[in-house]
N, CA, C and O atoms as CSV, one atom per row, in Angstrom:
chain,resi,resn,atom,element,x,y,z
A,1,UNK,N,N,-18.935,20.171,-10.402
A,1,UNK,CA,C,-18.021,20.370,-11.519
A,1,UNK,C,C,-16.924,19.218,-11.419
A,1,UNK,O,O,-16.426,18.968,-10.321
A,2,UNK,N,N,-16.558,18.536,-12.531
A,2,UNK,CA,C,-15.615,17.583,-12.599
A,2,UNK,C,C,-14.434,18.057,-13.216
A,2,UNK,O,O,-14.522,18.462,-14.375
A,3,UNK,N,N,-13.291,18.076,-12.607
A,3,UNK,CA,C,-11.952,18.372,-13.257
A,3,UNK,C,C,-10.874,17.635,-12.507
A,3,UNK,O,O,-11.147,17.052,-11.458
A,4,UNK,N,N,-9.567,17.640,-13.048
A,4,UNK,CA,C,-8.593,16.914,-12.442
A,4,UNK,C,C,-7.339,17.977,-12.587
A,4,UNK,O,O,-6.610,17.878,-13.574
A,5,UNK,N,N,-7.118,18.891,-11.696
A,5,UNK,CA,C,-5.976,19.779,-11.878
A,5,UNK,C,C,-4.672,19.120,-12.068
A,5,UNK,O,O,-4.459,18.078,-11.448
A,6,UNK,N,N,-3.757,19.616,-12.868
A,6,UNK,CA,C,-2.426,19.190,-12.928
A,6,UNK,C,C,-1.340,20.164,-12.679
A,6,UNK,O,O,-1.614,21.363,-12.722
A,7,UNK,N,N,-0.134,19.770,-12.421
A,7,UNK,CA,C,1.027,20.536,-12.180
A,7,UNK,C,C,2.184,19.863,-12.852
A,7,UNK,O,O,2.169,18.640,-12.994
A,8,UNK,N,N,3.178,20.584,-13.269
A,8,UNK,CA,C,4.372,19.969,-13.825
A,8,UNK,C,C,5.463,20.794,-13.314
A,8,UNK,O,O,5.367,21.994,-13.053
A,9,UNK,N,N,6.591,20.015,-13.177
A,9,UNK,CA,C,7.972,20.605,-12.784
A,9,UNK,C,C,9.051,19.657,-13.361
A,9,UNK,O,O,9.102,18.471,-13.034
A,10,UNK,N,N,9.877,20.209,-14.200
A,10,UNK,CA,C,10.851,19.267,-14.850
A,10,UNK,C,C,10.128,18.148,-15.561
A,10,UNK,O,O,9.173,18.329,-16.316
A,11,UNK,N,N,10.710,16.861,-15.232
A,11,UNK,CA,C,10.075,15.813,-15.899
A,11,UNK,C,C,8.805,15.131,-15.205
A,11,UNK,O,O,8.228,14.149,-15.671
A,12,UNK,N,N,8.476,15.744,-14.106
A,12,UNK,CA,C,7.319,15.403,-13.250
A,12,UNK,C,C,6.104,15.993,-13.657
A,12,UNK,O,O,6.103,17.150,-14.075
A,13,UNK,N,N,4.870,15.198,-13.567
A,13,UNK,CA,C,3.719,15.575,-13.743
A,13,UNK,C,C,2.848,15.026,-12.521
A,13,UNK,O,O,2.968,13.904,-12.028
A,14,UNK,N,N,1.953,16.015,-12.121
A,14,UNK,CA,C,1.171,15.636,-10.883
A,14,UNK,C,C,-0.187,15.894,-11.135
A,14,UNK,O,O,-0.507,16.967,-11.647
A,15,UNK,N,N,-1.161,14.909,-10.793
A,15,UNK,CA,C,-2.582,15.028,-11.069
A,15,UNK,C,C,-3.383,14.933,-9.682
A,15,UNK,O,O,-3.005,14.204,-8.765
A,16,UNK,N,N,-4.445,15.683,-9.623
A,16,UNK,CA,C,-5.229,15.722,-8.278
A,16,UNK,C,C,-6.685,15.575,-8.771
A,16,UNK,O,O,-7.087,16.089,-9.816
A,17,UNK,N,N,-7.389,14.885,-7.995
A,17,UNK,CA,C,-8.900,14.875,-8.272
A,17,UNK,C,C,-9.588,14.486,-7.011
A,17,UNK,O,O,-8.972,14.061,-6.034
A,18,UNK,N,N,-10.934,14.646,-7.054
A,18,UNK,CA,C,-11.804,14.189,-5.948
A,18,UNK,C,C,-12.703,13.248,-6.266
A,18,UNK,O,O,-13.161,13.263,-7.408
A,19,UNK,N,N,-13.087,12.355,-5.430
A,19,UNK,CA,C,-13.831,11.117,-5.815
A,19,UNK,C,C,-14.663,10.672,-4.483
A,19,UNK,O,O,-14.229,10.859,-3.347
A,20,UNK,N,N,-15.783,10.122,-4.744
A,20,UNK,CA,C,-16.501,9.454,-3.550
A,20,UNK,C,C,-16.528,7.913,-3.537
A,20,UNK,O,O,-17.408,7.264,-2.971
A,21,UNK,N,N,-15.473,7.377,-4.220
A,21,UNK,CA,C,-15.523,5.965,-4.339
A,21,UNK,C,C,-15.275,5.125,-3.062
A,21,UNK,O,O,-15.432,3.907,-2.987
A,22,UNK,N,N,-14.837,6.004,-2.004
A,22,UNK,CA,C,-14.677,5.303,-0.568
A,22,UNK,C,C,-16.033,5.379,0.153
A,22,UNK,O,O,-16.242,4.806,1.223
A,23,UNK,N,N,-16.943,6.124,-0.504
A,23,UNK,CA,C,-18.254,6.366,0.343
A,23,UNK,C,C,-18.186,7.746,0.946
A,23,UNK,O,O,-19.150,8.168,1.583
A,24,UNK,N,N,-17.072,8.490,0.775
A,24,UNK,CA,C,-16.913,9.760,1.301
A,24,UNK,C,C,-16.134,10.531,0.244
A,24,UNK,O,O,-15.262,9.919,-0.374
A,25,UNK,N,N,-16.357,11.782,-0.018
A,25,UNK,CA,C,-15.483,12.556,-0.985
A,25,UNK,C,C,-14.091,12.736,-0.425
A,25,UNK,O,O,-13.902,13.163,0.714
A,26,UNK,N,N,-13.151,12.409,-1.233
A,26,UNK,CA,C,-11.806,12.441,-0.769
A,26,UNK,C,C,-10.849,12.934,-1.948
A,26,UNK,O,O,-11.141,12.763,-3.131
A,27,UNK,N,N,-9.666,13.569,-1.513
A,27,UNK,CA,C,-8.739,14.188,-2.433
A,27,UNK,C,C,-7.735,13.098,-2.910
A,27,UNK,O,O,-7.053,12.540,-2.050
A,28,UNK,N,N,-7.606,12.779,-4.125
A,28,UNK,CA,C,-6.586,11.732,-4.464
A,28,UNK,C,C,-5.507,12.436,-5.343
A,28,UNK,O,O,-5.726,13.497,-5.929
A,29,UNK,N,N,-4.446,11.829,-5.382
A,29,UNK,CA,C,-3.153,12.400,-6.070
A,29,UNK,C,C,-2.349,11.090,-6.644
A,29,UNK,O,O,-2.252,10.029,-6.028
A,30,UNK,N,N,-1.812,11.348,-7.887
A,30,UNK,CA,C,-0.765,10.563,-8.467
A,30,UNK,C,C,0.291,11.387,-9.096
A,30,UNK,O,O,0.005,12.529,-9.454
A,31,UNK,N,N,1.489,10.917,-9.266
A,31,UNK,CA,C,2.722,11.472,-9.794
A,31,UNK,C,C,3.359,10.655,-10.764
A,31,UNK,O,O,3.401,9.431,-10.641
A,32,UNK,N,N,3.863,11.272,-11.734
A,32,UNK,CA,C,4.662,10.672,-12.871
A,32,UNK,C,C,5.994,11.480,-12.866
A,32,UNK,O,O,6.113,12.703,-12.787
A,33,UNK,N,N,7.042,10.467,-12.973
A,33,UNK,CA,C,8.409,11.182,-12.869
A,33,UNK,C,C,9.029,10.958,-14.308
A,33,UNK,O,O,10.240,11.109,-14.467
A,34,UNK,N,N,8.258,10.623,-15.282
A,34,UNK,CA,C,8.759,10.342,-16.621
A,34,UNK,C,C,7.877,10.991,-17.700
A,34,UNK,O,O,7.463,10.354,-18.669
A,35,UNK,N,N,7.603,12.322,-17.479
A,35,UNK,CA,C,6.685,13.073,-18.411
A,35,UNK,C,C,5.392,12.575,-18.567
A,35,UNK,O,O,4.815,12.824,-19.625
A,36,UNK,N,N,4.864,11.955,-17.758
A,36,UNK,CA,C,3.410,11.407,-17.861
A,36,UNK,C,C,3.281,10.092,-18.600
A,36,UNK,O,O,2.166,9.690,-18.933
A,37,UNK,N,N,4.370,9.416,-18.865
A,37,UNK,CA,C,4.367,8.167,-19.561
A,37,UNK,C,C,3.793,7.181,-18.479
A,37,UNK,O,O,2.897,6.423,-18.851
A,38,UNK,N,N,4.152,7.127,-17.386
A,38,UNK,CA,C,3.621,6.151,-16.310
A,38,UNK,C,C,3.303,6.995,-15.127
A,38,UNK,O,O,3.747,8.139,-15.034
A,39,UNK,N,N,2.544,6.453,-14.219
A,39,UNK,CA,C,2.196,7.091,-12.977
A,39,UNK,C,C,2.270,6.140,-11.835
A,39,UNK,O,O,1.942,4.961,-11.974
A,40,UNK,N,N,2.688,6.623,-10.725
A,40,UNK,CA,C,2.886,5.830,-9.350
A,40,UNK,C,C,1.516,5.497,-8.790
A,40,UNK,O,O,0.498,5.648,-9.467
A,41,UNK,N,N,1.505,5.079,-7.650
A,41,UNK,CA,C,0.412,4.690,-7.016
A,41,UNK,C,C,-0.513,5.847,-6.554
A,41,UNK,O,O,-0.030,6.939,-6.255
A,42,UNK,N,N,-1.797,5.612,-6.499
A,42,UNK,CA,C,-2.785,6.711,-5.943
A,42,UNK,C,C,-2.617,6.899,-4.570
A,42,UNK,O,O,-2.547,5.884,-3.879
A,43,UNK,N,N,-2.532,8.093,-3.987
A,43,UNK,CA,C,-2.442,8.566,-2.631
A,43,UNK,C,C,-3.790,9.249,-2.311
A,43,UNK,O,O,-4.264,10.097,-3.067
A,44,UNK,N,N,-4.361,8.878,-1.231
A,44,UNK,CA,C,-5.596,9.602,-0.736
A,44,UNK,C,C,-5.057,10.706,0.323
A,44,UNK,O,O,-4.738,10.404,1.473
A,45,UNK,N,N,-5.003,11.830,-0.125
A,45,UNK,CA,C,-4.367,12.943,0.541
A,45,UNK,C,C,-5.409,13.330,1.724
A,45,UNK,O,O,-4.977,13.488,2.866
A,46,UNK,N,N,-6.534,13.452,1.486
A,46,UNK,CA,C,-7.471,13.954,2.666
A,46,UNK,C,C,-7.771,12.835,3.683
A,46,UNK,O,O,-7.736,13.093,4.886
A,47,UNK,N,N,-8.035,11.724,3.278
A,47,UNK,CA,C,-8.093,10.490,4.098
A,47,UNK,C,C,-8.876,10.790,5.452
A,47,UNK,O,O,-8.379,10.377,6.499
A,48,UNK,N,N,-10.028,11.462,5.476
A,48,UNK,CA,C,-10.791,11.542,6.762
A,48,UNK,C,C,-12.276,11.512,6.374
A,48,UNK,O,O,-12.652,11.270,5.227
A,49,UNK,N,N,-13.029,11.752,7.322
A,49,UNK,CA,C,-14.583,11.630,7.295
A,49,UNK,C,C,-15.219,13.086,6.861
A,49,UNK,O,O,-16.439,13.155,6.714
A,50,UNK,N,N,-14.525,14.070,6.686
A,50,UNK,CA,C,-15.109,15.288,6.118
A,50,UNK,C,C,-15.281,15.193,4.614
A,50,UNK,O,O,-14.549,14.482,3.925
A,51,UNK,N,N,-16.232,15.903,4.141
A,51,UNK,CA,C,-16.236,15.984,2.554
A,51,UNK,C,C,-15.205,16.955,2.080
A,51,UNK,O,O,-15.172,18.134,2.434
A,52,UNK,N,N,-14.326,16.362,1.218
A,52,UNK,CA,C,-13.158,17.111,0.614
A,52,UNK,C,C,-13.269,17.270,-0.796
A,52,UNK,O,O,-13.546,16.275,-1.465
A,53,UNK,N,N,-13.091,18.387,-1.356
A,53,UNK,CA,C,-13.339,18.700,-2.744
A,53,UNK,C,C,-12.601,20.012,-2.996
A,53,UNK,O,O,-11.924,20.600,-2.153
A,54,UNK,N,N,-12.821,20.422,-4.318
A,54,UNK,CA,C,-12.264,21.790,-4.853
A,54,UNK,C,C,-10.843,21.854,-4.769
A,54,UNK,O,O,-10.369,22.916,-4.368
A,55,UNK,N,N,-10.013,20.853,-5.093
A,55,UNK,CA,C,-8.457,20.988,-4.912
A,55,UNK,C,C,-7.802,21.751,-6.028
A,55,UNK,O,O,-8.270,21.934,-7.151
A,56,UNK,N,N,-6.721,22.143,-5.584
A,56,UNK,CA,C,-5.659,22.733,-6.556
A,56,UNK,C,C,-4.281,22.291,-6.260
A,56,UNK,O,O,-3.998,21.895,-5.129
A,57,UNK,N,N,-3.383,22.335,-7.235
A,57,UNK,CA,C,-1.975,21.802,-7.136
A,57,UNK,C,C,-1.014,22.768,-7.824
A,57,UNK,O,O,-1.292,23.464,-8.800
A,58,UNK,N,N,0.115,22.719,-7.204
A,58,UNK,CA,C,1.208,23.601,-7.923
A,58,UNK,C,C,2.427,22.691,-7.596
A,58,UNK,O,O,2.420,21.814,-6.732
A,59,UNK,N,N,3.444,23.005,-8.374
A,59,UNK,CA,C,4.842,22.408,-8.242
A,59,UNK,C,C,5.963,23.285,-8.609
A,59,UNK,O,O,5.780,24.203,-9.409
A,60,UNK,N,N,7.136,23.061,-8.067
A,60,UNK,CA,C,8.361,23.808,-8.380
A,60,UNK,C,C,9.433,23.025,-7.886
A,60,UNK,O,O,9.411,22.678,-6.705
A,61,UNK,N,N,10.559,22.633,-8.783
A,61,UNK,CA,C,11.545,21.853,-8.338
A,61,UNK,C,C,11.043,20.375,-7.881
A,61,UNK,O,O,10.369,19.666,-8.629
A,62,UNK,N,N,11.423,20.005,-6.640
A,62,UNK,CA,C,10.991,18.698,-6.025
A,62,UNK,C,C,9.851,18.864,-5.233
A,62,UNK,O,O,9.387,17.878,-4.662
A,63,UNK,N,N,9.269,20.092,-5.096
A,63,UNK,CA,C,8.156,20.410,-4.174
A,63,UNK,C,C,6.799,20.441,-4.919
A,63,UNK,O,O,6.666,21.043,-5.984
A,64,UNK,N,N,5.769,19.744,-4.292
A,64,UNK,CA,C,4.557,19.806,-4.640
A,64,UNK,C,C,3.534,20.317,-3.638
A,64,UNK,O,O,3.511,19.793,-2.525
A,65,UNK,N,N,2.698,21.284,-3.934
A,65,UNK,CA,C,1.840,21.856,-2.878
A,65,UNK,C,C,0.269,21.684,-3.333
A,65,UNK,O,O,-0.092,21.906,-4.489
A,66,UNK,N,N,-0.563,21.291,-2.358
A,66,UNK,CA,C,-1.816,20.937,-2.629
A,66,UNK,C,C,-2.698,21.690,-1.653
A,66,UNK,O,O,-2.326,21.797,-0.485
A,67,UNK,N,N,-3.834,22.215,-2.056
A,67,UNK,CA,C,-4.837,22.760,-1.234
A,67,UNK,C,C,-6.168,22.107,-1.605
A,67,UNK,O,O,-6.351,21.514,-2.669
A,68,UNK,N,N,-7.124,22.268,-0.602
A,68,UNK,CA,C,-8.446,21.766,-1.006
A,68,UNK,C,C,-9.392,22.186,0.179
A,68,UNK,O,O,-8.868,22.566,1.226
A,69,UNK,N,N,-10.708,22.136,0.067
A,69,UNK,CA,C,-11.629,22.528,0.972
A,69,UNK,C,C,-12.279,21.226,1.673
A,69,UNK,O,O,-12.757,20.313,0.998
A,70,UNK,N,N,-12.256,21.217,3.094
A,70,UNK,CA,C,-13.024,20.131,3.795
A,70,UNK,C,C,-14.217,20.837,4.405
A,70,UNK,O,O,-14.141,21.963,4.897
A,71,UNK,N,N,-15.401,20.060,4.340
A,71,UNK,CA,C,-16.589,20.571,4.864
A,71,UNK,C,C,-16.716,19.661,6.082
A,71,UNK,O,O,-16.629,18.437,5.980
A,72,UNK,N,N,-16.933,20.322,7.291
A,72,UNK,CA,C,-16.992,19.646,8.563
A,72,UNK,C,C,-18.537,19.132,8.555
A,72,UNK,O,O,-19.507,19.875,8.402
A,73,UNK,N,N,-18.585,17.737,8.746
A,73,UNK,CA,C,-19.994,17.137,8.724
A,73,UNK,C,C,-20.872,17.663,9.868
A,73,UNK,O,O,-22.091,17.635,9.699
A,74,UNK,N,N,-20.411,18.100,10.916
A,74,UNK,CA,C,-21.170,18.385,11.997
A,74,UNK,C,C,-21.653,19.790,11.912
A,74,UNK,O,O,-22.823,20.039,12.202
A,75,UNK,N,N,-20.755,20.812,11.498
A,75,UNK,CA,C,-21.054,22.108,11.635
A,75,UNK,C,C,-21.404,22.653,10.213
A,75,UNK,O,O,-21.954,23.753,10.149
A,76,UNK,N,N,-21.100,21.901,8.969
A,76,UNK,CA,C,-21.264,22.303,7.740
A,76,UNK,C,C,-20.301,23.478,7.287
A,76,UNK,O,O,-20.498,23.961,6.172
A,77,UNK,N,N,-19.278,23.968,8.070
A,77,UNK,CA,C,-18.426,24.839,7.645
A,77,UNK,C,C,-17.232,24.217,6.878
A,77,UNK,O,O,-16.638,23.169,7.131
A,78,UNK,N,N,-17.015,25.130,5.856
A,78,UNK,CA,C,-15.797,24.756,4.952
A,78,UNK,C,C,-14.566,25.428,5.421
A,78,UNK,O,O,-14.453,26.593,5.804
A,79,UNK,N,N,-13.492,24.335,5.312
A,79,UNK,CA,C,-12.207,24.928,5.904
A,79,UNK,C,C,-11.183,24.594,4.876
A,79,UNK,O,O,-11.270,23.495,4.329
A,80,UNK,N,N,-10.130,25.490,4.515
A,80,UNK,CA,C,-9.106,25.220,3.590
A,80,UNK,C,C,-7.912,24.495,4.179
A,80,UNK,O,O,-7.392,24.832,5.243
A,81,UNK,N,N,-7.541,23.563,3.491
A,81,UNK,CA,C,-6.414,22.660,3.809
A,81,UNK,C,C,-5.278,22.805,3.028
A,81,UNK,O,O,-5.394,23.126,1.845
A,82,UNK,N,N,-4.075,22.589,3.592
A,82,UNK,CA,C,-2.832,22.614,2.757
A,82,UNK,C,C,-2.022,21.475,3.101
A,82,UNK,O,O,-2.089,21.008,4.238
A,83,UNK,N,N,-1.208,20.947,2.163
A,83,UNK,CA,C,-0.350,19.870,2.401
A,83,UNK,C,C,0.775,19.990,1.308
A,83,UNK,O,O,0.568,20.462,0.190
A,84,UNK,N,N,2.058,19.485,1.774
A,84,UNK,CA,C,3.181,19.689,0.757
A,84,UNK,C,C,4.046,18.471,0.779
A,84,UNK,O,O,4.210,17.770,1.777
A,85,UNK,N,N,4.602,18.262,-0.424
A,85,UNK,CA,C,5.603,17.275,-0.671
A,85,UNK,C,C,7.048,17.807,-0.937
A,85,UNK,O,O,7.109,18.744,-1.733
A,86,UNK,N,N,8.060,17.422,-0.473
A,86,UNK,CA,C,9.434,17.874,-0.848
A,86,UNK,C,C,10.216,16.794,-1.478
A,86,UNK,O,O,11.429,16.935,-1.638
A,87,UNK,N,N,9.521,15.590,-1.892
A,87,UNK,CA,C,10.270,14.634,-2.664
A,87,UNK,C,C,9.536,14.131,-3.874
A,87,UNK,O,O,9.380,12.930,-4.100
A,88,UNK,N,N,9.050,15.189,-4.715
A,88,UNK,CA,C,8.397,14.829,-5.881
A,88,UNK,C,C,7.115,14.117,-5.774
A,88,UNK,O,O,6.702,13.404,-6.689
A,89,UNK,N,N,6.425,14.314,-4.581
A,89,UNK,CA,C,5.075,13.669,-4.316
A,89,UNK,C,C,5.259,12.217,-3.993
A,89,UNK,O,O,4.295,11.472,-4.172
A,90,UNK,N,N,6.319,11.759,-3.564
A,90,UNK,CA,C,6.440,10.330,-2.980
A,90,UNK,C,C,5.944,10.259,-1.660
A,90,UNK,O,O,5.331,9.234,-1.359
A,91,UNK,N,N,6.109,11.277,-0.684
A,91,UNK,CA,C,5.432,11.354,0.475
A,91,UNK,C,C,5.012,12.931,0.806
A,91,UNK,O,O,5.529,13.842,0.159
A,92,UNK,N,N,4.134,13.166,1.753
A,92,UNK,CA,C,3.631,14.250,2.156
A,92,UNK,C,C,3.792,14.681,3.573
A,92,UNK,O,O,3.820,13.775,4.407
A,93,UNK,N,N,3.895,15.831,3.961
A,93,UNK,CA,C,3.981,16.230,5.456
A,93,UNK,C,C,2.657,16.331,6.000
A,93,UNK,O,O,1.682,15.807,5.460
A,94,UNK,N,N,2.605,17.025,7.102
A,94,UNK,CA,C,1.458,17.233,7.829
A,94,UNK,C,C,0.422,18.116,7.077
A,94,UNK,O,O,0.723,19.118,6.428
A,95,UNK,N,N,-0.842,17.620,7.244
A,95,UNK,CA,C,-1.967,18.536,6.749
A,95,UNK,C,C,-2.132,19.670,7.664
A,95,UNK,O,O,-2.084,19.541,8.887
A,96,UNK,N,N,-2.329,20.799,7.050
A,96,UNK,CA,C,-2.630,22.047,7.882
A,96,UNK,C,C,-3.969,22.613,7.464
A,96,UNK,O,O,-4.262,22.787,6.281
A,97,UNK,N,N,-4.727,22.880,8.422
A,97,UNK,CA,C,-6.047,23.460,8.350
A,97,UNK,C,C,-5.847,24.953,8.544
A,97,UNK,O,O,-5.545,25.443,9.632
A,98,UNK,N,N,-6.030,25.637,7.447
A,98,UNK,CA,C,-5.687,27.167,7.413
A,98,UNK,C,C,-6.698,28.155,7.838
A,98,UNK,O,O,-6.419,29.351,7.931
A,99,UNK,N,N,-7.910,27.658,8.108
A,99,UNK,CA,C,-8.895,28.659,8.680
A,99,UNK,C,C,-8.643,29.130,10.001
A,99,UNK,O,O,-8.163,28.383,10.854
A,100,UNK,N,N,-8.935,30.322,10.229
A,100,UNK,CA,C,-8.661,31.022,11.498
A,100,UNK,C,C,-9.467,30.269,12.791
A,100,UNK,O,O,-9.062,30.366,13.950
A,101,UNK,N,N,-10.444,29.650,12.474
A,101,UNK,CA,C,-11.228,28.790,13.333
A,101,UNK,C,C,-10.374,27.648,13.959
A,101,UNK,O,O,-10.449,27.406,15.163
A,102,UNK,N,N,-9.576,26.962,13.135
A,102,UNK,CA,C,-8.994,25.827,13.485
A,102,UNK,C,C,-7.597,25.501,12.941
A,102,UNK,O,O,-7.413,24.453,12.322
A,103,UNK,N,N,-6.631,26.362,13.158
A,103,UNK,CA,C,-5.326,26.157,12.512
A,103,UNK,C,C,-4.480,24.854,13.144
A,103,UNK,O,O,-3.639,24.960,14.036
A,104,UNK,N,N,-4.838,23.735,12.562
A,104,UNK,CA,C,-4.310,22.607,13.159
A,104,UNK,C,C,-3.493,21.789,12.091
A,104,UNK,O,O,-3.514,22.091,10.898
A,105,UNK,N,N,-2.814,20.796,12.567
A,105,UNK,CA,C,-2.140,19.891,11.723
A,105,UNK,C,C,-2.474,18.486,12.168
A,105,UNK,O,O,-2.735,18.222,13.342
A,106,UNK,N,N,-2.456,17.546,11.144
A,106,UNK,CA,C,-2.589,16.163,11.327
A,106,UNK,C,C,-1.794,15.386,10.452
A,106,UNK,O,O,-1.531,15.855,9.345
A,107,UNK,N,N,-1.360,14.240,10.785
A,107,UNK,CA,C,-0.369,13.472,10.031
A,107,UNK,C,C,-1.220,12.678,8.896
A,107,UNK,O,O,-2.409,12.399,9.048
A,108,UNK,N,N,-0.527,12.376,7.836
A,108,UNK,CA,C,-1.187,11.604,6.756
A,108,UNK,C,C,-0.600,10.131,6.980
A,108,UNK,O,O,0.607,9.892,6.941
A,109,UNK,N,N,-1.502,9.257,7.199
A,109,UNK,CA,C,-1.149,7.913,7.514
A,109,UNK,C,C,-1.235,6.850,6.169
A,109,UNK,O,O,-0.956,5.659,6.305
């Protein structure tokens, strides 16, 4: 299924999508701070070798919250991932794997 979830907060609009243009399915993000007239640079939020898809996005105030599913290439298990921004999507904190099997964080480079 192709879709691009969006979230809005005040004058900000945020778009999320997944694509395999890197040769691997990744989660991408772009932000607009002028009601969607222009958008900033594309950010690869997943940026890893697992298959990432089925993302969701929410926003409130200056905060942006993103979740998606990573599929481990070796085990085939799907794990939910969470990441947040507290500056209107300009930067994001640590990725958190939410599954009980592997509750870990990793930095976004």
